[in-house]
C-alpha positions as a Python dict, from the first residue, in 0.01 Angstrom:
ca = {
    (1, 'M'): (0, 0, 0),
    (2, 'R'): (330, -194, 76),
    (3, 'L'): (457, -205, 422),
    (4, 'G'): (821, -185, 525),
    (5, 'V'): (1035, -86, 823),
    (6, 'T'): (1317, 166, 904),
    (7, 'S'): (1688, 29, 898),
    (8, 'S'): (1734, 50, 1266),
    (9, 'L'): (1468, -224, 1314),
    (10, 'V'): (1666, -465, 1106),
    (11, 'K'): (1909, -696, 1271),
    (12, 'E'): (2111, -746, 952),
    (13, 'I'): (2183, -371, 920),
    (14, 'S'): (2172, -224, 1273),
    (15, 'G'): (2244, -516, 1483),
    (16, 'K'): (1927, -449, 1684),
    (17, 'G'): (1560, -534, 1625),
    (18, 'L'): (1476, -847, 1436),
    (19, 'S'): (1586, -1025, 1130),
    (20, 'L'): (1438, -996, 805),
    (21, 'D'): (1312, -1354, 832),
    (22, 'E'): (1132, -1246, 1153),
    (23, 'L'): (1017, -919, 1012),
    (24, 'K'): (868, -1055, 689),
    (25, 'V'): (866, -722, 522),
    (26, 'P'): (933, -658, 148),
    (27, 'L'): (1067, -299, 206),
    (28, 'V'): (1342, -143, 408),
    (29, 'E'): (1415, 240, 439),
    (30, 'I'): (1781, 315, 453),
    (31, 'Y'): (1802, 591, 708),
    (32, 'L'): (2149, 771, 605),
    (33, 'D'): (2166, 959, 961),
    (34, 'E'): (2195, 599, 1123),
    (35, 'V'): (2356, 380, 847),
    (36, 'P'): (2719, 502, 752),
    (37, 'I'): (2698, 467, 383),
    (38, 'L'): (2766, 827, 327),
    (39, 'I'): (3047, 985, 507),
    (40, 'G'): (3041, 1342, 411),
    (41, 'T'): (3051, 1324, 20),
    (42, 'S'): (3218, 976, 29),
    (43, 'V'): (3021, 649, -32),
    (44, 'D'): (3110, 317, 141),
    (45, 'W'): (3042, 108, -171),
    (46, 'S'): (3117, -200, 11),
    (47, 'L'): (2833, -145, 257),
    (48, 'V'): (2627, -63, -35),
    (49, 'K'): (2711, -405, -195),
    (50, 'N'): (2638, -579, 143),
    (51, 'L'): (2286, -412, 151),
    (52, 'S'): (2202, -517, -197),
    (53, 'G'): (2234, -880, -109),
    (54, 'L'): (1959, -874, 160),
    (55, 'G'): (1689, -958, -104),
    (56, 'V'): (1445, -670, -11),
    (57, 'R'): (1325, -359, -188),
    (58, 'F'): (1449, -17, -57),
    (59, 'T'): (1375, 350, 4),
    (60, 'I'): (1627, 584, 104),
    (61, 'H'): (1596, 878, 371),
    (62, 'A'): (1852, 1117, 283),
    (63, 'P'): (2069, 1288, 553),
    (64, 'T'): (1889, 1544, 773),
    (65, 'H'): (2039, 1879, 900),
    (66, 'V'): (2151, 1689, 1222),
    (67, 'G'): (2310, 1384, 1049),
    (68, 'R'): (2593, 1224, 1206),
    (69, 'F'): (2767, 1106, 912),
    (70, 'S'): (2673, 1363, 640),
    (71, 'S'): (2409, 1631, 681),
    (72, 'I'): (2184, 1864, 445),
    (73, 'D'): (1992, 2166, 551),
    (74, 'L'): (1801, 2301, 239),
    (75, 'G'): (1723, 2608, 438),
    (76, 'K'): (2085, 2718, 364),
    (77, 'R'): (2193, 2801, 20),
    (78, 'S'): (2500, 2555, -13),
    (79, 'R'): (2650, 2364, -283),
    (80, 'L'): (2717, 2095, -49),
    (81, 'N'): (2371, 2013, -21),
    (82, 'I'): (2378, 1927, -391),
    (83, 'K'): (2687, 1745, -377),
    (84, 'V'): (2550, 1518, -92),
    (85, 'M'): (2222, 1462, -276),
    (86, 'E'): (2409, 1373, -581),
    (87, 'R'): (2568, 1088, -372),
    (88, 'V'): (2243, 994, -229),
    (89, 'F'): (2105, 948, -584),
    (90, 'Q'): (2397, 740, -672),
    (91, 'V'): (2357, 515, -371),
    (92, 'A'): (1985, 496, -450),
    (93, 'S'): (2062, 391, -808),
    (94, 'S'): (2298, 122, -707),
    (95, 'L'): (2038, -18, -449),
    (96, 'N'): (1767, 21, -734),
    (97, 'A'): (1572, 218, -447),
    (98, 'E'): (1219, 320, -535),
    (99, 'K'): (1226, 661, -383),
    (100, 'I'): (1423, 903, -174),
    (101, 'V'): (1283, 1100, 139),
    (102, 'V'): (1393, 1462, 197),
    (103, 'H'): (1337, 1717, 463),
    (104, 'G'): (1248, 2080, 415),
    (105, 'G'): (1504, 2332, 538),
    (106, 'S'): (1551, 2442, 898),
    (107, 'V'): (1460, 2798, 987),
    (108, 'E'): (1709, 3014, 1177),
    (109, 'K'): (1691, 3385, 1133),
    (110, 'S'): (1440, 3414, 845),
    (111, 'Y'): (1158, 3167, 752),
    (112, 'H'): (1127, 3342, 404),
    (113, 'M'): (1482, 3306, 324),
    (114, 'A'): (1472, 2928, 451),
    (115, 'Y'): (1167, 2861, 241),
    (116, 'L'): (1320, 3036, -79),
    (117, 'N'): (1637, 2831, -32),
    (118, 'T'): (1435, 2516, 22),
    (119, 'K'): (1231, 2581, -293),
    (120, 'R'): (1541, 2665, -497),
    (121, 'T'): (1737, 2361, -402),
    (122, 'L'): (1444, 2134, -437),
    (123, 'N'): (1416, 2240, -788),
    (124, 'E'): (1783, 2120, -851),
    (125, 'I'): (1727, 1795, -680),
    (126, 'C'): (1411, 1733, -865),
    (127, 'K'): (1611, 1732, -1189),
    (128, 'M'): (1848, 1452, -1043),
    (129, 'S'): (1507, 1248, -973),
    (130, 'E'): (1400, 1316, -1328),
    (131, 'E'): (1731, 1207, -1483),
    (132, 'T'): (1767, 890, -1252),
    (133, 'G'): (1407, 775, -1260),
    (134, 'T'): (1424, 757, -884),
    (135, 'G'): (1113, 899, -699),
    (136, 'L'): (1154, 1189, -469),
    (137, 'V'): (923, 1269, -176),
    (138, 'L'): (931, 1585, 84),
    (139, 'E'): (831, 1493, 439),
    (140, 'N'): (623, 1713, 651),
    (141, 'L'): (785, 1841, 964),
    (142, 'F'): (724, 2036, 1293),
    (143, 'G'): (869, 2305, 1478),
    (144, 'S'): (1119, 2562, 1320),
    (145, 'S'): (1118, 2392, 962),
    (146, 'V'): (998, 2452, 627),
    (147, 'G'): (725, 2218, 537),
    (148, 'V'): (511, 2203, 869),
    (149, 'L'): (158, 2313, 733),
    (150, 'P'): (7, 2085, 482),
    (151, 'Y'): (-104, 2375, 249),
    (152, 'E'): (258, 2500, 285),
    (153, 'L'): (400, 2186, 194),
    (154, 'T'): (199, 2158, -122),
    (155, 'T'): (362, 2479, -265),
    (156, 'L'): (678, 2308, -271),
    (157, 'L'): (573, 2001, -473),
    (158, 'N'): (572, 1942, -842),
    (159, 'E'): (546, 1655, -1090),
    (160, 'N'): (888, 1522, -981),
    (161, 'L'): (828, 1585, -621),
    (162, 'N'): (554, 1412, -401),
    (163, 'A'): (484, 1411, -49),
    (164, 'C'): (568, 1184, 243),
    (165, 'L'): (318, 1193, 514),
    (166, 'D'): (489, 1156, 870),
    (167, 'T'): (196, 1065, 1105),
    (168, 'G'): (409, 1161, 1416),
    (169, 'H'): (527, 1481, 1279),
    (170, 'A'): (154, 1587, 1171),
    (171, 'F'): (41, 1521, 1530),
    (172, 'L'): (324, 1722, 1683),
    (173, 'A'): (252, 2015, 1445),
    (174, 'A'): (-134, 1983, 1512),
    (175, 'M'): (-82, 1997, 1892),
    (176, 'E'): (156, 2302, 1856),
    (177, 'L'): (-36, 2505, 1630),
    (178, 'G'): (-387, 2390, 1708),
    (179, 'L'): (-459, 2239, 1377),
    (180, 'S'): (-718, 1955, 1323),
    (181, 'M'): (-549, 1623, 1209),
    (182, 'D'): (-801, 1624, 916),
    (183, 'E'): (-612, 1914, 770),
    (184, 'F'): (-327, 1674, 666),
    (185, 'T'): (-574, 1496, 445),
    (186, 'L'): (-537, 1779, 205),
    (187, 'L'): (-211, 1624, 103),
    (188, 'A'): (-402, 1325, -26),
    (189, 'P'): (-354, 1412, -402),
    (190, 'Y'): (30, 1440, -346),
    (191, 'V'): (110, 1163, -99),
    (192, 'D'): (335, 871, -231),
    (193, 'H'): (486, 778, 83),
    (194, 'A'): (417, 764, 466),
    (195, 'H'): (616, 746, 785),
    (196, 'V'): (401, 569, 1066),
    (197, 'H'): (472, 623, 1429),
    (198, 'D'): (320, 770, 1739),
    (199, 'N'): (396, 1020, 2025),
    (200, 'N'): (243, 1201, 2322),
    (201, 'G'): (206, 1528, 2147),
    (202, 'T'): (531, 1697, 2285),
    (203, 'K'): (835, 1550, 2135),
    (204, 'D'): (929, 1322, 1856),
    (205, 'E'): (911, 991, 2030),
    (206, 'H'): (884, 741, 1728),
    (207, 'L'): (656, 513, 1932),
    (208, 'P'): (482, 209, 1810),
    (209, 'P'): (137, 296, 1667),
    (210, 'G'): (-115, 286, 1966),
    (211, 'K'): (161, 362, 2238),
    (212, 'G'): (116, 746, 2225),
    (213, 'L'): (-174, 989, 2221),
    (214, 'L'): (-214, 982, 1830),
    (215, 'G'): (-350, 631, 1845),
    (216, 'K'): (-424, 363, 1591),
    (217, 'T'): (-750, 503, 1487),
    (218, 'F'): (-593, 821, 1364),
    (219, 'I'): (-325, 665, 1196),
    (220, 'R'): (-562, 423, 1023),
    (221, 'K'): (-778, 747, 928),
    (222, 'L'): (-484, 909, 779),
    (223, 'L'): (-341, 641, 572),
    (224, 'R'): (-670, 536, 427),
    (225, 'A'): (-738, 897, 347),
    (226, 'V'): (-402, 962, 147),
    (227, 'E'): (-347, 610, 27),
    (228, 'P'): (39, 612, -9),
    (229, 'S'): (190, 339, -229),
    (230, 'T'): (442, 266, 28),
    (231, 'A'): (461, 324, 410),
    (232, 'I'): (736, 282, 661),
    (233, 'L'): (716, 161, 1027),
    (234, 'E'): (956, 442, 1173),
    (235, 'I'): (955, 342, 1534),
    (236, 'R'): (1279, 390, 1765),
    (237, 'N'): (1162, 347, 2104),
    (238, 'Y'): (1005, 21, 2179),
    (239, 'H'): (1008, -221, 2500),
    (240, 'S'): (1045, -554, 2324),
    (241, 'P'): (1094, -686, 1982),
    (242, 'D'): (731, -819, 2018),
    (243, 'E'): (618, -456, 1992),
    (244, 'I'): (771, -423, 1634),
    (245, 'L'): (589, -735, 1522),
    (246, 'E'): (269, -608, 1677),
    (247, 'S'): (317, -284, 1501),
    (248, 'I'): (367, -471, 1153),
    (249, 'H'): (26, -666, 1237),
    (250, 'C'): (-127, -319, 1295),
    (251, 'F'): (7, -206, 961),
    (252, 'E'): (-147, -510, 792),
    (253, 'K'): (-488, -427, 950),
    (254, 'I'): (-445, -68, 804),
    (255, 'K'): (-343, -219, 459),
    (256, 'K'): (-655, -433, 456),
    (257, 'A'): (-884, -133, 581),
    (258, 'E'): (-1004, -345, 884),
    (259, 'V'): (-1110, -191, 1201),
    (260, 'I'): (-842, -174, 1469),
    (261, 'E'): (-980, -233, 1806),
}
């Protein structure tokens, strides 16, 4: 498992966090809700060029339904979703990104309609993945969304669409619905990517591992069970940059299957 961080932790990208020299990670996930590469359906190619010179590998997190610069909601039948994803794949190809992370649709009036719209649109997006050779992963969510339950998520996957296990989202869903965290290990055959963060079971806090109720032990157990090829430290709330480095150290222990005290 190769370890990386989300773009908000990289000073060269966000102006916050730590420099790549300090982080010493080989992989960065560009979160398009935070990095203004894609405004609507227009690409800032100068920013793409700047990122390409950072000397790391990339994954891309596609815009979500609440994106600031561009947005995608697969729960709604809209050609704009397809146009935006075409641009996302263009950006990914330019950066030679390994994979793209997408969310299932939001549920408004009808879950069944949101599910069908998500599945239909994912089928189109999967064709882009096949044509470009860029991997595609679907992230587990929580709340009023498509792709909350592990067995639900598997019905959306196919040979061109793997799973992204988000540890924080899994914990929120488990707390809300009374699931065992062990149920998320059912995703093991499909997981190619992971997002790692913690919370206290009520909101998506994106805390460093061990700073919430999920804890390092559960995170280690999940990652060892599903064995993703890549994992991203997706923390957004931390007290000091040292917590970022401590979390990366935690990652390394998980990577080496060592016991975390």
